[in-house]
C-alpha positions in Angstrom: -33.5 -4.9 -21.9 -30.2 -6.2 -23.0 -27.7 -5.2 -25.7 -26.3 -7.4 -28.4 -23.2 -8.8 -26.8 -20.8 -10.1 -29.4 -18.1 -12.6 -28.6 -14.8 -12.2 -30.5 -12.3 -15.0 -30.7 -8.8 -13.5 -30.3 -5.5 -15.1 -31.0 -2.1 -13.6 -30.1 0.7 -14.5 -32.6 4.2 -14.2 -31.3 6.6 -12.3 -33.5 10.4 -11.8 -32.9 12.1 -8.6 -34.0 15.0 -6.5 -32.9 15.1 -2.9 -31.5 17.4 -0.1 -32.6 20.2 -1.5 -30.5 19.9 -5.0 -32.0 18.3 -6.5 -28.9 15.8 -9.1 -29.6 12.2 -8.2 -28.5 9.0 -10.1 -28.4 5.8 -8.6 -29.8 2.3 -10.1 -30.2 -0.1 -9.5 -33.1 -3.9 -10.0 -32.8 -5.8 -12.4 -35.0 -9.4 -11.6 -34.5 -12.8 -12.7 -36.0 -14.5 -9.4 -35.0 -13.5 -7.2 -37.9 -14.6 -3.9 -36.4 -12.4 -4.4 -33.3 -9.6 -5.9 -35.4 -9.5 -3.0 -37.8 -9.5 -0.4 -34.9 -6.8 -2.2 -32.9 -4.6 -2.8 -35.9 -4.8 0.8 -37.3 -4.9 2.8 -34.1 -3.3 0.9 -31.4 -1.3 -2.2 -32.1 0.9 -0.8 -34.8 2.6 1.2 -32.1 2.2 -1.2 -29.2 4.5 -3.8 -27.8 2.8 -6.4 -25.4 5.5 -8.4 -23.6 4.7 -11.6 -21.8 6.7 -14.6 -20.7 6.9 -18.2 -21.9 4.2 -18.0 -24.6 3.9 -20.6 -27.3 4.2 -19.5 -30.9 0.4 -19.2 -31.1 -1.1 -18.4 -27.8 -4.9 -18.8 -27.7 -5.7 -15.7 -25.7 -9.4 -16.5 -25.9 -8.6 -19.2 -23.4 -8.1 -16.4 -20.9 -10.4 -13.6 -21.9 -13.7 -12.9 -23.5 -14.3 -9.7 -25.6 -17.8 -8.1 -25.4 -19.0 -5.1 -27.4 -21.6 -2.8 -25.9 -23.8 -1.8 -28.8 -25.2 1.7 -28.4 -28.6 2.5 -29.8 -31.1 5.1 -28.7 -33.8 2.6 -27.9 -31.7 0.6 -25.4 -29.8 3.5 -23.8 -32.5 6.2 -24.0 -32.3 8.5 -21.0 -36.1 8.3 -20.5 -35.9 4.5 -19.9 -35.9 3.5 -16.3 -32.8 2.3 -14.6 -34.2 -1.2 -14.0 -35.0 -1.6 -17.6 -31.7 -0.4 -18.9 -29.5 -3.1 -17.4 -27.6 -3.7 -20.6 -24.4 -4.6 -18.8 -23.4 -8.2 -18.9 -24.6 -9.5 -15.5 -23.9 -13.2 -15.6 -21.1 -14.8 -13.6 -18.2 -14.7 -16.1 -16.3 -17.8 -17.0 -13.3 -15.7 -17.9 -12.2 -12.1 -17.4 -14.1 -9.8 -19.8 -12.7 -6.9 -21.8 -15.7 -4.7 -22.5 -15.3 -2.3 -25.4 -17.7 0.4 -26.5 -18.0 3.1 -29.2 -17.9 5.9 -26.6 -16.1 6.4 -23.3 -19.0 5.5 -21.0 -17.2 6.7 -17.9 -17.2 10.4 -19.1 -20.3 10.4 -21.2 -22.4 12.1 -18.6 -20.0 15.1 -18.9 -20.7 15.5 -22.6 -23.6 16.6 -24.8 -24.4 12.9 -25.4 -25.8 12.7 -21.9 -29.1 14.1 -23.3 -29.3 11.0 -25.6 -27.8 8.1 -23.6 -28.7 6.9 -20.2 -25.6 5.8 -18.2 -26.3 4.2 -14.9 -24.2 5.2 -11.8 -22.8 1.8 -11.4 -21.2 2.0 -14.9 -17.6 1.6 -13.6 -18.5 -2.0 -12.8 -17.0 -2.6 -16.3 -13.5 -1.9 -14.9 -13.9 -2.7 -11.2 -11.7 -5.8 -10.7 -9.5 -8.5 -12.3 -12.7 -9.9 -13.9 -13.7 -6.8 -15.8 -11.8 -4.4 -18.0 -13.1 -1.5 -20.2 -11.7 0.0 -23.4 -13.6 2.7 -25.3 -12.9 3.2 -29.1 -13.6 6.9 -28.9 -12.8 9.5 -26.2 -14.0 13.1 -25.9 -11.6 16.0 -25.9 -12.3 19.7 -25.7 -10.6 22.5 -27.5 -9.8 26.0 -26.0 -13.4 27.1 -26.5 -14.9 24.1 -24.8 -16.1 22.5 -28.0 -16.3 18.7 -27.9 -14.4 16.5 -30.3 -14.5 12.7 -30.3 -11.4 11.1 -31.5 -10.0 7.5 -31.7 -8.7 6.3 -28.4 -4.9 6.0 -28.9 -4.1 5.2 -25.3 -1.6 2.4 -25.9 -0.8 2.2 -22.2 -4.4 1.3 -21.4 -4.5 -1.6 -23.8 -1.1 -2.9 -22.7 -2.1 -2.5 -19.1 -5.3 -4.6 -19.7 -3.6 -7.4 -21.7 -0.6 -7.7 -19.4 -2.8 -7.8 -16.3 -5.0 -10.5 -17.7 -2.0 -12.5 -18.9 -0.1 -12.3 -15.6 -3.2 -13.2 -13.6 -3.8 -16.2 -15.8 -0.2 -17.4 -15.6 -0.3 -17.1 -11.8 -3.6 -19.0 -11.6 -5.4 -16.0 -10.0 -8.7 -16.7 -11.9 -8.8 -20.2 -10.3 -9.0 -19.1 -6.7 -12.1 -19.6 -4.7 -11.4 -16.1 -3.3 -11.7 -14.5 -6.7 -14.7 -16.6 -7.7 -16.5 -15.5 -4.5 -15.6 -11.9 -5.2 -16.9 -12.1 -8.7 -20.1 -13.7 -7.6 -20.7 -11.1 -5.0 -20.2 -8.2 -7.4 -22.5 -9.9 -9.9 -25.2 -9.9 -7.3 -24.5 -6.3 -6.4 -24.7 -5.0 -10.0 -27.9 -6.9 -10.5 -29.5 -5.0 -7.7 -27.9 -1.6 -8.2 -31.1 0.3 -8.6 -33.9 1.8 -6.5 -37.6 2.1 -7.1 -38.2 4.4 -10.1 -40.9 6.3 -8.0 -38.2 7.4 -5.5 -34.6 8.2 -6.3 -33.8 5.8 -9.1 -32.5 8.5 -11.4 -30.2 10.0 -8.9 -29.0 7.2 -6.6 -27.6 3.8 -7.0 -27.2 1.7 -3.8 -24.1 0.1 -5.2 -21.4 1.9 -7.1 -18.0 0.7 -8.3 -14.5 2.1 -8.8 -12.4 1.9 -11.9 -9.1 0.0 -11.5 -7.4 1.9 -14.3 -8.5 5.2 -12.9 -7.0 4.2 -9.5 -3.8 3.2 -11.3 -3.6 6.6 -13.0 -4.4 8.4 -9.7 -1.6 6.6 -7.8 0.8 7.3 -10.7 0.1 11.0 -10.3 0.7 10.8 -6.6 4.0 9.0 -7.0 5.5 11.4 -9.6 7.7 8.7 -11.2 9.6 11.3 -13.3 11.2 12.8 -10.2 12.8 10.3 -7.8 11.2 7.1 -8.8 7.9 5.4 -8.0 9.4 3.0 -5.4 11.0 5.7 -3.3 7.9 7.9 -3.4 5.6 4.9 -2.6 7.6 4.3 0.6 7.9 8.1 1.3 11.7 7.7 1.3 11.4 5.8 4.6 11.8 2.2 5.8 8.8 0.1 6.9 7.9 -2.9 8.9 4.5 -4.5 8.2 2.6 -7.2 10.0 0.5 -9.4 7.7 -2.3 -11.4 9.5 -3.5 -14.0 7.1 -3.8 -17.8 7.6 -3.0 -18.2 3.9 -0.1 -15.7 3.9 2.4 -18.3 2.7 0.4 -21.3 1.7 -1.6 -21.9 -1.5 -4.9 -20.2 -1.6 -7.9 -22.5 -2.1 -9.0 -23.1 -5.6 -12.7 -23.1 -6.7 -14.4 -26.5 -6.6 -14.6 -26.8 -10.3 -10.9 -26.0 -10.9 -8.1 -28.6 -11.1 -4.6 -27.7 -12.0 -1.3 -29.6 -11.9 0.9 -26.5 -11.8 3.5 -26.1 -9.1 2.6 -23.7 -6.3 6.1 -22.9 -5.2 8.9 -20.8 -6.6 12.2 -22.7 -6.9 14.7 -21.3 -4.5 18.2 -22.0 -3.5 17.5 -23.7 -0.2 15.2 -22.7 2.5 11.6 -21.6 2.2 9.8 -20.3 -0.9 7.2 -17.6 -1.5 4.1 -19.6 -2.5 2.9 -18.4 -5.9 -0.7 -18.6 -4.7 -0.2 -17.3 -1.2 -1.5 -13.9 -0.2 2.1 -12.8 0.6 3.2 -13.4 -3.0 0.1 -11.6 -4.3 1.0 -8.5 -2.2 4.6 -8.6 -3.2 3.7 -8.9 -6.9 1.4 -5.9 -6.5 4.1 -3.8 -4.9 6.6 -4.9 -7.5 4.3 -3.5 -10.2 5.0 -0.1 -8.7 8.8 -0.6 -8.7 8.9 -1.7 -5.0 11.3 -4.6 -5.3 13.4 -4.0 -2.2 11.2 -6.2 0.0 12.1 -8.9 2.5 9.7 -11.2 4.5 9.7 -13.8 7.2 7.1 -16.3 8.5 8.3 -17.2 12.0 7.1 -20.5 13.4 4.9 -20.8 16.5 8.0 -22.1 18.4 10.1 -19.1 17.3 7.4 -16.6 18.3 6.7 -18.3 21.7 10.4 -18.4 22.6 11.0 -14.8 21.9 7.7 -13.8 23.6 8.5 -15.8 26.8 12.0 -14.3 27.0 11.1 -10.7 26.1 11.8 -9.4 29.6 14.8 -11.7 30.2 17.9 -9.6 30.1 20.1 -12.7 30.1 18.4 -14.2 27.0 20.3 -13.7 23.7 18.1 -12.6 20.8 17.8 -15.4 18.2 17.2 -14.2 14.7 14.4 -15.2 12.4 15.0 -16.3 8.8 14.5 -13.5 6.2 14.0 -14.0 2.5 13.9 -11.6 -0.5 11.2 -11.4 -3.2 12.9 -14.3 -5.1 12.8 -16.6 -2.1 16.6 -16.4 -1.4 17.6 -16.4 2.2 19.2 -13.1 3.3 22.9 -13.7 4.0 23.9 -10.1 4.7 21.9 -7.1 5.8 20.0 -5.5 2.9 18.3 -2.6 4.6 15.1 -3.1 2.5 12.4 -0.5 2.0 9.7 -2.9 3.3 9.9 -5.8 5.7 6.9 -8.0 6.1 6.3 -10.3 9.1 3.5 -12.9 8.7 1.1 -14.2 11.4 -1.4 -17.0 10.7 -3.7 -16.4 13.7 -4.7 -13.8 16.2 -2.5 -15.2 19.0 0.6 -14.9 16.8 -0.4 -11.3 15.7 -1.0 -10.3 19.3 2.4 -11.6 20.4 4.2 -10.0 17.5 2.7 -6.6 18.2 4.2 -6.9 21.7 7.6 -8.1 20.4 8.1 -5.4 17.7 6.8 -2.0 16.6 4.8 -2.3 13.4 4.4 0.7 11.2 1.5 -0.8 9.2 -0.8 -3.8 10.0 -2.6 -5.7 7.2 -5.5 -7.8 8.3 -7.4 -10.5 6.4 -10.9 -11.0 7.7 -11.6 -14.8 7.9 -8.9 -16.9 9.6 -8.5 -20.5 10.7 -10.2 -22.4 13.5 -10.2 -21.0 17.0 -8.2 -22.6 19.8 -11.4 -23.8 21.5 -12.7 -25.4 18.3 -16.0 -23.5 18.5 -15.7 -21.7 15.2 -13.4 -19.7 13.0 -11.2 -16.8 14.0 -11.8 -13.3 12.6 -9.3 -10.5 12.5 -11.6 -8.2 14.4 -10.9 -10.4 17.5 -7.4 -8.8 17.5 -9.1 -5.4 17.3 -11.3 -6.2 20.3 -8.3 -7.4 22.3 -6.4 -4.2 21.6 -9.5 -2.1 22.3 -10.1 -3.8 25.6 -6.5 -3.3 26.6 -6.7 0.4 25.8 -10.0 1.0 27.5 -10.3 -1.3 30.5 -7.3 -0.7 32.7 -5.4 -3.3 30.8 -7.6 -6.2 32.1 -9.2 -7.2 28.7 -11.9 -9.7 27.9 -10.7 -12.9 29.6 -13.2 -15.2 27.8 -11.9 -14.0 24.4 -8.3 -14.5 25.5 -9.1 -18.0 26.5 -11.0 -18.9 23.3 -8.0 -17.8 21.3 -5.4 -19.6 23.5 -3.8 -16.3 24.6 -2.4 -15.8 28.1 -4.0 -12.6 29.4 -0.8 -11.1 30.9 -1.7 -8.2 33.3 1.8 -6.8 32.7 1.0 -6.2 29.0 -0.6 -2.8 28.6 -1.5 -0.6 25.6 2.0 0.9 25.3 3.3 -2.6 24.5 0.8 -3.2 21.8 0.6 0.1 19.9 2.7 1.2 17.0 5.0 4.3 16.6 3.9 7.4 18.4 1.3 5.4 20.4 -0.9 4.6 17.4 -1.6 1.6 15.2 -2.3 2.0 11.5 -4.4 -0.9 10.2 -5.8 -1.9 6.8 -8.1 -4.8 5.9 -7.1 -6.8 2.8 -10.2 -9.1 2.4 -12.4 -9.5 -0.6 -15.4 -8.6 1.6 -14.6 -5.1 2.7 -18.3 -4.2 3.1 -18.8 -7.2 5.5 -15.9 -6.0 7.6 -17.3 -2.5 7.9 -20.6 -3.9 9.0 -18.9 -6.2 11.5 -16.9 -3.3 13.0 -20.1 -1.4 13.4 -21.8 -4.3 15.0 -18.9 -4.7 17.4 -19.0 -0.9 18.2 -15.5 -0.4 16.9 -14.8 2.9 15.3 -12.3 3.4 12.4 -10.5 6.2 14.3 -9.5 6.2 17.9 -6.7 7.9 19.8 -4.8 4.6 19.6 -5.6 3.4 16.1 -6.5 4.4 12.6 -8.3 1.8 10.4 -8.0 2.7 6.7 -10.4 1.8 3.9 -9.6 -1.7 2.9 -9.2 -3.4 -0.5 -8.4 -6.9 -1.8 -4.9 -7.2 -3.2 -6.0 -10.2 -5.3 -9.3 -9.0 -6.9 -8.6 -5.2 -6.9 -4.8 -4.8 -6.9 -4.9 -1.1 -8.0 -7.4 -0.1 -5.4 -5.3 -2.0 -2.8 -2.1 -0.2 -3.8 -3.8 3.2 -3.8 -5.2 2.6 -0.3 -1.9 1.2 1.0 0.0 4.2 -0.3 -2.6 6.5 1.3 -2.3 4.9 4.7 1.5 4.8 4.5 1.5 8.5 3.6 -0.8 9.3 6.4 1.4 7.3 8.9 4.5 9.1 7.6 2.8 12.6 7.8 1.6 11.9 11.4 5.2 12.1 12.6 6.6 14.5 10.0 4.1 17.3 9.5 3.7 20.2 11.9 1.5 23.2 11.3 1.0 22.0 7.7 4.7 21.8 7.0 7.1 18.9 6.8 9.6 19.4 9.6 11.5 16.1 9.6 14.5 15.5 11.8 16.3 18.0 13.9 19.3 18.3 11.5 16.8 19.0 8.7 15.2 21.7 10.8 18.5 23.4 11.8 19.6 23.3 8.1 16.6 25.4 7.2 17.1 27.8 10.1 20.8 28.7 9.3 20.6 28.4 5.6 19.3 31.9 4.9 18.3 34.8 7.3 18.7 32.8 10.6 17.1 35.6 12.7 13.8 35.7 10.8 13.7 31.9 10.5 14.3 31.5 14.3 11.5 34.0 15.0 9.0 32.2 12.7 9.9 28.6 13.8 10.7 28.9 17.5 7.4 27.2 18.4 8.1 24.5 15.8 11.3 23.7 17.7 9.3 23.3 20.9 6.9 21.0 19.1 9.9 19.1 17.6 11.4 18.6 21.1 8.0 17.2 22.4 7.8 14.9 19.4 11.3 13.6 19.9 10.4 12.9 23.6 7.4 10.9 22.4 8.8 8.8 19.6 12.1 8.0 21.4 10.1 5.3 23.2 9.8 3.5 19.9 13.6 3.1 19.5 15.5 1.2 22.1 19.0 2.1 23.4 20.0 -1.5 23.9 19.6 -2.1 20.1 21.9 0.8 19.2 24.6 -1.4 17.7 22.1 -3.3 15.5 20.4 -0.1 14.4 23.7 1.4 13.2 24.2 -1.4 10.7 24.4 -0.4 7.1 23.5 -2.2 3.9 25.7 -5.2 3.1 27.1 -5.3 6.7 27.5 -8.8 8.1 25.1 -9.9 10.7 25.8 -9.3 14.4 25.4 -12.7 16.1 23.1 -13.6 13.2 20.9 -10.6 13.9 20.1 -7.4 12.0 17.9 -4.3 12.5 15.0 -6.4 11.1 15.1 -8.5 14.3 15.0 -5.4 16.5 11.9 -4.2 18.4 12.5 -0.6 17.4 10.2 1.0 14.7 11.9 0.9 11.3 9.9 4.0 10.3 11.1 6.1 13.3 14.7 4.9 13.2 15.0 5.6 9.4 13.5 9.1 9.5 15.1 10.1 12.8 18.5 8.3 12.9 19.5 10.8 15.6 16.6 9.9 17.9 18.8 8.5 20.7 21.4 11.3 20.6 19.8 14.0 22.6 18.9 14.4 26.2 17.1 17.1 28.2 20.2 19.2 28.7 20.9 19.2 25.0 17.5 20.5 24.2 17.7 23.3 26.8 20.9 24.6 25.4 19.6 24.3 21.8 16.4 26.2 22.7 18.5 29.0 24.3 20.6 29.2 21.1 17.6 29.5 18.8 16.0 32.0 21.2 19.2 34.2 21.1 19.3 33.8 17.4 15.7 35.1 17.2 15.7 37.8 19.8 19.3 38.3 21.0 21.5 41.3 20.3 24.8 41.3 18.4 26.7 41.6 21.7 25.3 38.3 22.9 27.3 36.3 20.3 29.5 35.0 23.2 26.4 33.4 24.8 25.5 31.9 21.5 28.9 30.5 21.1 28.8 28.9 24.6 25.5 27.2 23.8 26.8 26.1 20.4 30.0 24.5 21.9 27.8 22.5 24.3 25.5 21.0 21.5 28.2 20.6 18.8 29.4 17.1 19.8 25.9 15.8 19.6 25.2 17.4 16.2 28.4 16.0 14.8 27.1 12.5 15.5 25.0 13.0 12.4 28.0 12.7 10.1 28.3 15.0 7.1 24.9 16.5 7.6 25.8 17.4 11.2 29.2 18.8 10.1 27.4 21.1 7.6 25.0 22.4 10.1 27.8 23.1 12.6 29.6 25.0 10.0 26.5 27.1 9.2 26.0 27.9 12.9 29.7 28.8 13.3 29.6 31.1 10.3 26.6 32.9 11.6 28.0 33.5 15.1 31.4 34.6 13.7 29.6 37.1 11.4 27.9 38.5 14.5 31.2 38.8 16.3 32.7 40.7 13.4 29.9 43.2 13.4 29.8 43.7 17.2 
């Protein structure tokens, strides 16, 4: 049973106007043949909406980029008594263009209203808003008053309509809908939704074998997590820390393949002032654009060549070899001429060998993995990213010997001197996330290879495709970054942070009670510092001390260091303290918690010993020292 699907031809007419400050702005007005939709959009939405796009002609034929379908609701077609197989009224053909589905009611929430007794809504309903190919806009949404009574009102969510139109327009301008990758994803989901039912004699009414997410719901959920009204989306997305990511993708910085029936003459490179460019159609550019949509613009990247990786890898234990820098570029493709201290630094690898070597050369806080890669070194098939997982797993579980045949097939030297501590990320753990369009295939492959998502040495997050499902990708990326951040910041359910942050809390108010309650936290913090100090290297101290806009040191910056950016940004004092410092500090906190007033002299002696190290933390260290001094002097006055 199918519904009457109506196609509406839509034009966008560009209009120039000026805002209150006299600044020229561009708005777009709909010209639509479907009068029902036109009347609604004009009266309820577009009169208050501004859709901004770039480089449009005076009359942009938006129907070249999107099709509009209405979902007609009648009791016969959506009756709850009908079987799920019969009520497949969703458009299930391979779309030629992205589709904006619009309906009278909000189908996503209909099951929570009284209309659920009339209309049958399948569990796979969010297919209508599950990727760049499908968007959903309801004309009416349900609200409840204080007594719980339902009230259906016109949907005045301007942001939703702007979100949909801007997304479609940006994707079309960047050629996203032409990629073989996006066509394959669309075809797969079309197959899934066509088979998203069970036998009606079993669990058809309660279970769907395939369900889908809503991109807009993911966008709203992430927005709630980021609290943009406080310190800004970008800072929250990065957890106020600095990150180094490894991107394993053979199309990281070269044009993605187009579908067989697509031919375009558009340029695939950004114009840059010398040097390399971020390919418009490369996976790296797609990820950067996704991050920029959340305000994360402070990003740099590099794609070291095979020769550059091999040279650094072969000389990694050579103390006489002088570190040679790689070339770093910003989001506009401009080569970095001074240190920028970016929030995110992305290093690209095109095959498993390069990724394996890079993991040994640097500490990566997050690793992003595509699934299908290029040809294997032995020419006996393609590489897959799970090969890298198998190499890591074998190194961590077989006394460092590893699978020699797999090493050989990938052209990697199985160095017995490389052990798991060389491969793993900060705090002895790798945080990985797949970014393929075929996440379900990846999960099945990991199961087939007996690889678990959680081991003592790695955490493999739920994956998502940055091209086809950008909002889901960003949500999962944020979650894994937050989990990575909390793994080194949270103790006993509370965020402890650096030692200076901890001591500030102790001596800010009621030091005695705070010391009693948090003495065990100090012991845990000491153990944590002893663990993670192995992720920051003393020989790189001069580079790590560089500030934003500082000139390079022999062409190098902290981006070229092996040390973890996450650890060194959160714990800038990680290299300051030795065992004797911690012993004296523990005794000081113990005396603060359990000592008597007359023991102020012992406290002072302990404080004098640790003071020079605390002052290395700059103004924050000076403030903490002053608080400790004031507390001890107060004890002396009362003794």
